N, C-alpha and C positions, 0 to 999 in steps of 0.2 A: 504493501501500499506504499503510496506516495502523496501528501498534499503539495498542492502547486500551486504558489505566489505566481499572478500573471502581473508585468506593470506596462503599462504605457506612457511614458511619460511624457511632462509639460509642463511647462514654467508656471503656466495659470491654471492648469488642472492636470493631475495625474492621474490618471485612472488605473484601477487595479481590480482582480477580477483570482479567487480561490475555486480551484476546484480539486477531489480528492480521484484519485487513480486505483483502484483495486483491481487489479488483472486489468480486463480491457473495458469493464464501467467505471465512464466518466460522472462523477457526480459533484450537482453545483452547490458550493459552500457559501457564496455572498461576494459582491461586488459592488463597485462605486466610484467617488471620487477625493481627491485629496484636492480641495477645493483653497489652493494658495490664496486669491486675490479674497476670499471670504477670510481667512483665517486673519490677513492682514488687515482689514475694513478699518478706519479711522486713521492708520497711519498715514501722513500725507502722502511722502514717498519713499515704500519701503525697501530698504536696499538688497542688494542680490543676494549677501549670505543670511537676511531674514527667511527670504523663501527659500532658499536650500535648505535652513535648517526646518522650514514647516514642512519639505517634503522629506527629508529625513527621519524627523521626530512619526510621521505618518505613517511610515512603512515599517517604522520601530515597533506603532503601535498595532498597527497589522500583523505582524511578525507576533505578536504577544497574544493579540486575541486567536491567530486561527493556528499559531504553532506549524505552520508549512516545514517539509522536508526541502524542498528544493525550490527557487527562483529563477523566471525568466523574465528578461525584458526586452524591448524592441532595440535595434539598433538606431543609430543615429541616420539618417539618409540628408545626402547634402541637396538641397533645394535651391532654390535662388536667393536667398536671403542668407550669406554667410554667416551673418548674428545671431539669425532666428536657431541656425546648426550649431552656432556654440550652447547658446542657452539652454538648448535642448540635452546638449551635451550634461552638460553643469547640471539639470535636473536628473539626468540618467545618473549621475554619478552620486549625489545626492542618496539616488536610492538604494543603488550598487554597496556604498559604504555601511548601509542600514543591514543589509544583508550578508555581506562581509564580515560584520562585528557578528551577529548573531553564528557565522559558522556554516551559512547557507551556501550550496553549489550555486553559481551562478550559471544561469544559461542566456547567451544573447541570439535572437535573430534577425533578421531582415524583414522589414516590413512586406516587401514581397514574397518572402517565402511563409510569412504568416499567414496571408490572404490566401495563397495556394493552398497551404494544408487545410485548412476550414472553408474556404470557399470552391477552390477548384481552380480558381486562376488569379495570380497575382496583380494582377490589373483590376481588382474586385473592388467597389466603392464603400462607404462608410455602409450605406442602407444592408447592401449586400450581405457583408461581415454581419451587422445585428440581426440580421432575419436565417443567418447558417449558426451562428451563437445559440439564437432562441431555438432553432429546431435540434440541432445538436444535444441540448443542455435540459430542454423538455419544458422551458420557461415560460409561462402563462403571458409575461408583459415584459416588452423591449427594454433593455438597458439602455442605460446612455450612452452615445457615441463611446466619449472616453472609456467607458466599464467596458463596452462589449469588445474594443479592440483589447482591453487588457485579457480578456475572458480568451479572445484568440489567442493569444499569445500562448494562455496557459495552455490552452488544447494543440497547439502546434507545438508545444513542449513535450506534451503527454506522447502525442503523436511521431515526433521524432525519436524521442527516448526508447520508445517500444521498437524501432526498426532497426533490426541486422544491419551493424555496420558492411556495406560491400568493400569486398575487396578486389583489387585489381592485380592481375600480373603484365609483366612489362614483356613485350617482345625475345626471343633468345634469338 
């Protein structure tokens, strides 16, 4: 049995999703978002350090609450805006440190691989990911987009960890 905490990092909203994997059976345990903006409401101009602390502390709380045995997070992809990619990388770092301090193994997956594993195509949009997450986990209501993305990361990890490693032999 494994309990997987999946994270969809963001500097404003960091999605999380938790599943239990027992053999090939996947069970939904919880999902939601760490809302950095709401947590720092009232501060005139929250510093980057304050935002990263909210993400770190939120992941620490999730680890305490759900007691995951594995941690999976989406990798940074380089979009048009390098500043956005940098902020995303910092948010990822805050979450990864929380997992590392807790002694959890950390797995990282490209967004295209997550979408491929859950939807069947790496070019899926957010609505398709939400729909498939609902179907795969038998949810009765649609999770928020960031939470659905985090559940997709956890599902991708569950799928990838169950795949035997393929070996290739070179030509002689």
